[in-house]
N, C-alpha and C positions, 0 to 999 in steps of 0.2 A: 605284661611280662617284659623284663629287660633280659636281653641275651647277651652273653659274653662268649666269643669264639676265640680261645686261647689254648695253645699247647704247651707252654711253659709254666710249670707248677708254681715257682715262687711268684712270677708276675701275676698269675691267675689269682693266687691267694691275695695279693696286694690290691688287685682291682675289685675283687668280690668283698673284701673287707671294707673298702671305701664305699662301694655301693650300699652295703648293709648298714653302714653308719649313717648314710644320708637318705636312703629310701625307706628305712625301717621296714614295716610290714605293708607298705602301700602298694608294693610291686613285688611279685615273684621274680626271682633271678634265676634264669636257666644257664647252664654252663655246657659247653661242648668243645671239642678240641680239633675238629675237622670240617672239611667241606660237607661231607655226607651228613654228619651230625647236625650241623647248622641248618641244612636244607630240611631235615626231619623236624626240627623244632620249629622251623618258620612255616612249614606246611601244616602242622597241627595245632598251632597256638597263634594267637594275636600278640604279636611282639611289637611294642611302641617304639623301642630303642635297641639298637644292637651296637655292641663294641667289638670290632673285628681286628684281629691281627692280620699282618700281610703274609707271613710265612707259615703256612699251615699245611699239614698232611691231607690227603685226599679222604682217609677213613680214620676212625678212632682206633688207636693202637690196642686198647682193651678188647674191643669187639672183633678185631681182625687179628687172630693169632699170628699170622704170617707177617704182621707189620701193619703199618697204617698208610702205606703209600710213601713216596718221597715228598718231604716238606718242599713246597715250591717258594720261591723268593717272592712270587706275586699271586700266591694261592688265595688270598684274601679278596682279591679283585673279582675272583669267580663268585664269591658269596655276595659281594656288593652288587655285581650284575643281577644275580638271582633276585635279591631284594628289590632292585630297581625295577625289573620286569614283572615279578610275581606278587608283590605286596603293594597295597596302596597308601599304608600310613607309616610303615617303619622308617624311622630316622636312623642314620648310621654315622659312626665315627670310626676311623682307624686309629688304634693305639698301638704303636710299634716301638721296639728298642732299637731297631736298625736305623742308621742315618742315611744309608745308600742302598739302592735296589738295582739289580740287574733285571731289565724287562725281558721276559721271555719272547715277546713279540719281535723286538728289533735288537736285542742284545745290548742296548745302550743303558748306561748307569744314570740313575736319577737320585737326587736327594729328596728329602721328605716334601720341600716345597714344590719342586717340579712334578713329584708323584701326586701331590694334592691338585695342582692345576690340571694335571692330565685327567685325574678322576672327575673332578668338578666339570670338565668340558664333556666328559662321557655320561655321567649320570645325572639325575635330576636334582632339584633342590633339597631333597631329603638327605643327601649326603653332606654332612656337617664339616668334614675336613679330616686332616691328618695331625695326630698330637704324638710328640716323641716321649716315650716312656723312659724316664731317667733315674729309675731306681725306686724302691718301696715308697720313700717320702718326698719324691721328686715334685717338680712344678707341674707335671701332669695332673696331679690331684686337684690343684686350683682350677686348672683349664676344664677338667672334667666336671667339676662342681658348677662351674659357670654354665656348661652346656646343660646340665640336669635342671638347674634353676630356670634357664632360657626356655626349656621344654616344659616347664611346669610340673616335673616329676619328682623333684627333691622335696622332702617332707615339709620343709618350711616354705617352699615355692608354691605349695598347693593352695 
C-alpha cells in the first residue's frame, strides 16, 4: 500500500492522479488528511511508501465535526516520527508546497533544504527527502517518479 497524507484537495488530486498513472493496480493507494488518520492507516496496514505533507491538522475534518485541529506547520514531522519508530519497512517522502517553515521547537525559519537536513539527522535511512510541490504539472512529478522507480514500485520498474 502507498499512503498519501495531504489535506489540500487540489494537491491531493494531482498526487493521486500521478500515482494511479504510474502504479496502476500494483499497489493500493490510501489517502488521509491528518495525523490521526495516518496513524490509523499505518497501524492497520502494511504501507511500503508514504508521501507526507508538512502542514497537517491533528484530526480529519470530516470525522470531527468541531474541526480537525489546527494545521501545524511542522505537523508532518509527527507522522514521520511515528513511521520511524513504529514501522519497519515504510519509506517516506515529504511533498510540500511551502518553501519555508517555522519550527515549533525553536521558532526558527527553515527552507526546504535545511528542513530536509534536520529530518535526515533525526530519522533513519527510510526517510528519502523533501520535494517541493510546484503545481499540478510541476517538476515534483519527475522527482516522485524517480523515487518510485528507485523503490521498485513503479509499474515499469517491477
